[in-house]
N, C-alpha and C positions, 0 to 999 in steps of 0.2 A: 504493500499499499504505499502510495506517495504521501509524504508528510508536507502538507500545505498550510497548516494552521497550528497555533499553539495547542488546540484541542487534540490534534492528531498526535503531537509529541506526548501529551499527557496520557493518552490512551496506550501508546507504545511503552512509556515509562512504567505505567502501572502493571504492564504484563512482565516487566523485567525486574522490578524491585521486590525484595522480600518484604513481608508484612511489617516488620518492625520499623523499617526505613520508610516504606510507603505511607503508613499511617502517621509517622512523625512528620514528614514533609507535608502531607495533604491536609491533615485536620487542624482545626482551630480550637478555640476555648468554648466552654459551655455548650449551648445548643447550636453553635456555629452560625448564628444570625448574621454577625458581621462578616464572616467569610463570604456568605452569599450576597450581602449588601455590596461588598467591594466590586462584585461583577454586575449585579442588577442595576446599580446606580448609573453606570454608563449607558445602559440600555434605555434609560429614561431621558437621556439627553439627545436632542435632535440636531443635526448639522444643518447649517444654512449656507449653502455653497454660493459662490459668485462665479459668473461665467464670462466668456469673451475676454479672457486674460491670458496672456502669453505664459504658458507653462511648459515651453519646449525645453527649458533648461532649469534644473532645480539646484538649490544650494541649501541643504539642511544641516549645515555645520553650525556649531555654537562654541562659545568660549566660556569656561567655568574656571574661576580662580586663575586666569591667565593661561589655562590649557586649551588648545585648540582641539575640539572633538569632532568627529565625522558626523555625528547626529545626536539628538537630545535623549538618548536612552543608555542607561548604565546597568550594571548588575548589583543588586542590593546584597548586603551581608546575609548569608545563610550559614548556619553552623554545620560542621561535620560533613563536608561534602564528599568525602571518600565513602560515606554510606551509600551514595548514589552510583559511584563508579571509581575505580582505582586512580583515574586521572585527577579526580578531586579538584581542589582549589587551583592547582597549577594549570590543569586543562581549561578550567573556567577563566582564569585570568589571561591565559594566552588568547583564548577566543575573543575576550573583550578587547584585548590589544589589537587584534587583527581587524576587528569591527570598528576601531577608533572610539571605543567606549571606556567609561570609568569602571574599575572593578573595586568593590569594598570587601576586604577581608574581615571575617568575623573573628573576635576574640576566641571563640570556641571552635577554632579550625583544626582540621586534621593535617594541616601543613603549617610550619612555622613561618613567622614573618620573614626570617632570613632566607629560608629556602624558597619562598614565593618570589621575593625580590630578585634572587639570583636566576630563577627560572623564567621570569617574565619581566625583564628590565625595561622593555619598551612600553609596557602598559601603564596608563595613569592609574595609580593605586592609592586608595584611601584605607584607613584602618578603623574599624568599628570597635568601640571601647566600652566595657562595663567597668564601673567603679566598685572595687573589692573592699571588703571590711579591713583587710590588711592593705593599707595605702601604699606600701612599698611595692606590692604586686602591680598596682596601677602604674606607679611611677616608672618601673622598669619596662612595662609595656610601651609607654609613651616614649622613652628614650630609645628603645629598640625600633619603634616605628620611624623615628627620626633618622636614626643611623641607616636604616634600610631604604631610605628615600621615598617613604610614603608622603603623599602631598597634603593630606588633611586627616583630622580625627573626627570620627562620627560617634558621638556619645549617645547611646541608647538610654532614654530617660523613662521609659514606661514599664520598667521591670524591677521594681522593688522586691517583688516576689514573682514566681512564675504564674501564668494564668491557669485556669481549670481546664487542662488538656486531658480530657477523659480517655481518649484512645491511648495515649502514652501511659496512663495509670493502669488501664486494663492490660496492656501489653507488658507492663513493667519495663518500660523502654530503657535501654542501655546500649552503650557501644559494644560491638564485638571485641573479643580480647586482642585481636590483632591491631586495633586502632586505639589511638589516644588523643588527648587534646595537646597538640604539638607545641603550643606556645608555652607549655609548662613542663615541670618535672615533678616527680613524686606524686603525692595525693592529688594535687591540683590537675595533674595530667591524667590520672586514673579514676578520678571521682565519679565519672559517668559510666564506668565499665560494669558496675553492678548496682542493683536496686534492692534495698532492704525491704521496702514496702511497696509503694507505687512506682512512679517514674524516677529513675535514677537521675535525670536532669533536674527535676523538682528538688531532690535532695541536695544536689550540687548547688543550685541557685540559693536555696535556703541557708546553706552552710557558709557560702562565700560572698555572695553579693550583699552590698550594704543598703538596707532599706531605709537608712536615716539620711540619705543624701538630700541636699537642698540646693538652692541656687548659689549658696556660698561655696559649694563644692565646684561649681562651674568656674567661679573666680579662681579657686585654688588650681584647677587645671590650667587656666590661662597663664598662671605664674610658672608652670612647669614647661611650657612649650611656645614656640613661635608659630607652630602650625595652625592653620585655620581650624576653629572648632565649630562643628555642625551638630545641632541637637536633632536626634531622630526620635519621633514619637509625638510630635506637636499635633494637637487636634483642636485647639481653641485659639481665638484671637488673643485671649488674656495671656496664655503661655507664650504665644508668639511675641507679644509686646515685651514680656519679661526677658525673653531670649535676646531681643534687640538691646534692651536696657542693660543686659549683662555683658554685652560686647561680643556676642557670638557672630560668626561670619555668615552663617547660613542655618536653615532648618529643613528637615524632611518631614513633611506631612505624612504621618504613618500611623497605622493602628496595629503594627506588628503582624500583618497578614491575618488579622482576626484572631490572633493566637494569645492575646492577653486578657482584655476585658471585653466580654461579649456584649452586643447591642450598642457599642459606640457607633458613630456614623461611619459610613464609607468615607475614604480619604477624599474622593472627588466631591463629596457633599460638604466636607469640612473646609476644603480649599478656598472658596470664594471669600469667606469672612476673614481668613488669615491673610490672604493677598490684599484685601482692603485695609487691613490693619497695618501691615509691615512691608508690603510688597515693593514700595518705592525705596526702601532703605535696607532691605535684607534679602539675600538670595533665597528664594523659596522653591523647594523641590518636592517631589511626591513619589510615594511607592503604594502599591496595593491595587489589585484588580486589573492591571494592564494586561490585556490578552491580544490586542490587534492594533493596527495603525490608527484606526478611528479613536481608540482610547488614548493614545499618545496625543493625537491632535486635540482632543477635548481638554485634556489636562493643560496643554500649553495654552490653549485659548482662554482658559480660566485663570491663568496667571502663573503656572509652574514654569520654571526656566529649563528644567530637565526632569526626566522621570526614571525610575529604577524598577526592575523586575526581580522577583525572587523565585517563586515556584516555577515559572516558565523556564528559566534557565536551568533549574534542577531537572525538569523533565528532559531538556536537551542533553544534559550530562548523562542522565540515566539511560537515554536512548543509545548514545554511541560515543560517550566520553567527550573529549575536546571537539572532535569533528561534529558531534551532535549539537553542541552549543553553537558552533560556527554556523551550522545549517539553520538552527532556530533563529539566530540573530539575523541571518540573511533573509529569511521568510518575513520576519517582522519589519526589517528595513524596507523590503519591497512593498509590503502592505502599507506602510507609512507613506512611502512616496506616491503610491496610487492615490491615497487620501489627499495629500498635498495638491496633486494635479486636479483632482476632481472637485476640490473645493476653491480652486483658482488661486493657490498660493505657491509662488515660485521660491520664496524664502520663508524662514521662520517669522521674520518681521511682518509678513503679510497676514499672519494668523491673528485675528481679532476676537475679542470676547463676544461681539455681536454674531459671530458665526456659530455659536452654540446656544440653544434654548432648551429649557425644560419641556417635556412633553405636555405639561399642563397648559403651556402657552397655545397649544393647538387644539385643546379640548373644547368642544362646544356641545350644548344640550341639543 
């Protein structure tokens, strides 16, 4: 079967992944209302194309923090990527580099910062960071990211504890013994290899992540590094304004793929109020629910400067390693370019908020 959409890759990946990994990647928190909302919310938005415009030549490149990128889509941080395929984080990062995209490495990766940097030197790399109870652990991660030429720190702020991930609890999720959290040694590296009760990841998070962090800790991080600090997990204008006041360089509107607090809004629903509050002063980005070119376009029209995908990239990795991610990104890039041409937008600057309307705008008795 030809793979021509993200849904095709998901179907193929589900056939290849073993249950522990498949459920970990696929499922969200609670009753998974937000997981579904992330997708359904895009379907409620209508495109308003403009015609008789010259779209014979497209330029979908963009610039983020001084880095020239081929298009406005990157790969979001996802933990433990070797669960999907032995190519793991290295294959994912190399595919991102070939596509001219950003790759964000997770703290909970199965490849170390140093090994990834050596294997994918040409890729624009950011590092996703959790703040640990032992602050020296966080400090060392920041220093290692700097030494390894990562270009930004992405601080996940929505995880004082892990969400109610019921599938992981049922499966007693843990890493297989041949894998470990490669950015650490000892208990920090092996802490997800076994589960005493429910999910081993839940136990790891409860033991090591600091649930007491506040905006003061963002200031503390700024004193440790000159790298741009991006907050991932913003869902309200209020927190976006606090991020701006705290001196952050950017934010990612994110609900953790629906994996933390269930029934929060879809990220595309939260985006407009955040852009209205800080969009003129702060780099606003988005992840969650992106499945096709239309979705990318809608997020950009509503004010995101770039978007990130998580699960779709994992489906590509599970399907065929690095080559599968390359193929998936190519499918999504082609689809995005079709949308650009059919809406009359030869460049990203031509995308306007007026080109997207909620379906209720067209509803009549």
